[in-house]
C-alpha positions as CSV (number, residue, x, y, z in Angstrom):
1,M,78.5,-154.3,-50.7
2,A,75.6,-155.4,-51.4
3,Q,73.4,-152.2,-53.6
4,S,70.1,-151.8,-51.2
5,L,73.2,-152.0,-48.3
6,H,74.5,-148.9,-50.2
7,A,71.4,-147.5,-50.4
8,Q,70.3,-147.7,-47.5
9,I,72.8,-146.4,-45.6
10,I,73.3,-143.3,-48.3
11,S,69.7,-142.5,-47.2
12,A,70.5,-142.7,-43.6
13,Y,73.4,-140.6,-44.4
14,E,71.4,-138.3,-46.0
15,R,68.6,-138.0,-44.0
16,T,70.8,-137.7,-40.6
17,V,74.1,-136.6,-41.3
18,Q,74.0,-134.2,-44.2
19,P,71.5,-131.7,-43.1
20,H,74.5,-131.3,-39.9
21,M,76.9,-131.1,-42.3
22,A,75.5,-128.3,-44.7
23,R,75.0,-126.1,-41.8
24,G,78.8,-126.6,-40.7
25,D,77.4,-127.9,-37.6
26,N,79.9,-131.3,-37.1
27,K,79.1,-131.4,-33.5
28,A,75.9,-132.4,-34.1
29,A,76.9,-135.0,-37.2
30,A,79.6,-136.7,-35.0
31,P,76.9,-138.7,-32.9
32,A,74.5,-139.2,-36.1
33,I,77.9,-140.7,-37.9
34,Q,78.2,-142.5,-35.0
35,A,74.8,-144.1,-34.9
36,L,74.8,-145.4,-38.7
37,V,78.6,-147.2,-37.4
38,N,77.0,-148.6,-35.0
39,R,73.8,-149.9,-37.1
40,Y,75.7,-151.0,-40.4
41,G,79.1,-151.3,-39.2
42,T,82.6,-149.2,-39.8
43,K,83.5,-150.9,-43.3
44,A,80.0,-150.3,-45.1
45,V,79.3,-147.1,-44.5
46,E,83.0,-146.1,-45.4
47,D,83.0,-148.0,-48.7
48,A,79.3,-146.4,-48.7
49,L,80.4,-142.6,-47.8
50,T,83.7,-142.7,-50.4
51,G,81.4,-144.3,-53.0
52,L,79.5,-141.4,-52.2
53,V,82.2,-139.0,-52.7
54,F,83.3,-140.7,-55.9
55,H,79.9,-140.0,-57.8
56,Y,80.4,-136.2,-56.6
57,E,84.2,-135.9,-57.7
58,L,82.9,-137.1,-61.4
59,K,79.9,-134.4,-60.9
60,N,82.1,-131.9,-59.9
61,L,80.0,-130.7,-57.4
């Protein structure tokens, strides 16, 4: 995956999904996640979010 696409997905996730997840509002997060998948594709979103989780795990956050 191109780094710029990865960065775009993560940026969009942080703007649209993360605020809902931080509040524990999974119902509100679901449409935002679906919008990411619709825009970027399942594989690209999965790869980007897997990378984000791995990054957080390395930092012990």
